[in-house]
C-alpha positions in Angstrom: 148.8 154.8 -201.9 148.0 153.9 -198.1 150.7 155.2 -196.8 150.0 158.7 -197.7 146.4 158.0 -196.5 147.1 157.1 -193.5 149.5 159.5 -192.6 147.0 162.7 -193.9 144.6 161.0 -192.0 146.9 160.8 -189.0 147.9 164.7 -189.8 144.0 165.3 -189.5 143.4 163.5 -186.4 145.8 164.5 -184.3 144.1 168.0 -183.0 140.9 166.7 -182.6 142.3 163.4 -180.5 144.8 166.3 -178.4 141.2 168.6 -177.9 139.9 165.4 -176.7 142.3 165.2 -173.5 140.8 166.5 -170.5 140.1 169.7 -169.9 140.1 170.1 -165.6 140.8 173.2 -163.5 144.1 173.9 -162.4 143.8 173.8 -158.2 147.2 173.8 -156.9 149.2 177.3 -156.7 152.5 176.6 -156.5 153.5 180.2 -155.1 152.4 179.2 -152.0 154.3 178.4 -148.7 152.8 175.1 -148.1 153.3 175.4 -144.2 151.6 178.8 -143.9 148.8 177.3 -146.1 148.1 174.0 -143.7 148.7 176.7 -140.4 146.1 178.9 -142.1 143.6 175.6 -142.7 145.0 174.5 -138.9 143.4 177.9 -137.1 140.2 177.4 -139.2 139.8 173.6 -138.7 140.3 174.5 -134.4 137.9 177.3 -134.8 135.2 175.3 -136.5 135.6 171.7 -134.9 136.9 170.0 -138.4 140.0 168.3 -139.4 141.8 169.2 -142.1 142.5 167.2 -145.4 145.5 168.2 -147.6 145.6 166.7 -151.3 149.0 166.6 -152.0 150.1 166.5 -155.8 149.8 169.1 -157.9 148.3 170.5 -161.4 151.0 168.2 -163.3 149.2 165.3 -161.6 146.0 164.4 -164.0 144.7 161.8 -161.0 145.1 164.9 -158.8 143.2 167.2 -161.2 140.7 164.5 -161.6 139.9 163.9 -157.9 139.2 167.9 -157.3 137.0 167.7 -160.4 135.2 164.6 -159.0 134.4 165.7 -155.6 133.6 169.2 -156.6 130.9 168.0 -159.1 129.2 165.5 -156.3 126.7 167.6 -154.2 126.7 164.4 -151.6 130.5 164.4 -151.1 130.9 168.3 -151.4 128.3 168.8 -148.6 130.6 166.3 -146.2 133.8 167.7 -147.1 132.3 171.1 -146.2 130.9 170.2 -143.5 133.8 168.1 -141.5 137.0 169.7 -143.4 139.2 172.7 -144.2 140.3 171.0 -147.6 143.3 172.1 -149.4 145.6 171.5 -152.1 148.7 171.6 -151.2 151.3 171.8 -154.2 154.2 168.7 -154.5 155.9 169.9 -158.4 159.6 168.6 -157.5 159.9 169.2 -161.7 160.2 172.8 -160.7 162.8 172.8 -157.7 165.6 173.4 -160.5 164.5 176.5 -161.0 163.4 177.6 -157.3 165.6 176.4 -154.8 163.5 178.0 -152.0 160.4 176.1 -153.3 162.1 172.6 -152.8 163.1 173.9 -149.3 159.5 174.7 -148.4 158.1 171.6 -149.6 160.9 169.5 -148.4 159.8 171.0 -144.9 156.2 170.3 -145.9 156.7 166.6 -146.8 158.6 165.9 -143.5 155.8 167.8 -141.4 153.8 165.2 -143.4 155.0 162.2 -142.7 156.9 161.8 -146.1 153.5 160.8 -147.8 154.7 161.1 -151.5 155.6 157.1 -151.4 152.2 156.4 -151.6 151.8 158.2 -154.7 149.3 160.7 -156.3 147.3 162.3 -155.5 147.7 161.1 -151.5 145.9 162.7 -149.1 146.9 163.4 -145.3 143.9 164.1 -143.0 145.5 166.4 -139.8 143.2 167.1 -136.7 142.6 170.4 -135.3 146.0 170.4 -133.5 147.7 169.6 -136.7 148.5 166.3 -136.1 148.9 163.2 -139.0 146.0 160.9 -137.9 145.5 159.3 -141.6 147.6 159.1 -144.9 145.1 158.0 -147.7 146.5 156.1 -151.1 144.3 157.3 -153.5 144.6 154.0 -155.8 142.3 152.7 -153.4 139.7 155.0 -154.5 140.3 154.4 -158.0 137.8 152.7 -160.5 138.6 152.6 -164.2 139.8 156.3 -165.5 138.0 157.9 -162.7 137.5 157.7 -158.8 134.3 155.3 -157.0 131.5 157.5 -155.2 131.3 154.8 -152.8 135.0 154.0 -151.5 135.7 158.3 -151.6 132.4 158.7 -149.1 133.7 155.9 -147.4 137.2 157.1 -146.7 135.9 160.8 -146.0 133.2 159.4 -143.6 135.7 156.9 -141.6 138.2 160.7 -141.1 135.5 162.9 -140.1 135.6 164.0 -136.3 132.4 162.5 -135.2 133.9 159.4 -136.7 137.2 159.2 -135.2 136.3 161.4 -131.8 133.8 158.1 -131.3 136.3 155.6 -130.8 
């Protein structure tokens, strides 16, 4: 009897637990040529006196989507990002390579261009100056707190890599 009750409860609760998963906005577009995306961001950054931040990851990565959600919902961080950076979500989805060899080639070229940042895990943040030089690669694990991100750590990361902060040295 107890086994049947447990099984019944499990069957009834499973849909509720599945619905409790995070519903986060998908921010990566796997159809884009990442190098063209970066080139456009660099052109904009140069014109506006900003740097580019490439958030490399994919819609498959819960931590990538959490970060995008986190910074979009915090007014202070959103303003800091908008004032200092051209911020782009650069897709890297190796699971899809088997179905699309062109995507694999584009992705490999992009990763090489950004200094192969995947060794840090995902998301990984690559800061480019307006000329396209990699000036910093940020391992996102240092910004985490519990099941999310620590605001003070995130603010510190962004403040330390603004054009003003970098050019002051």
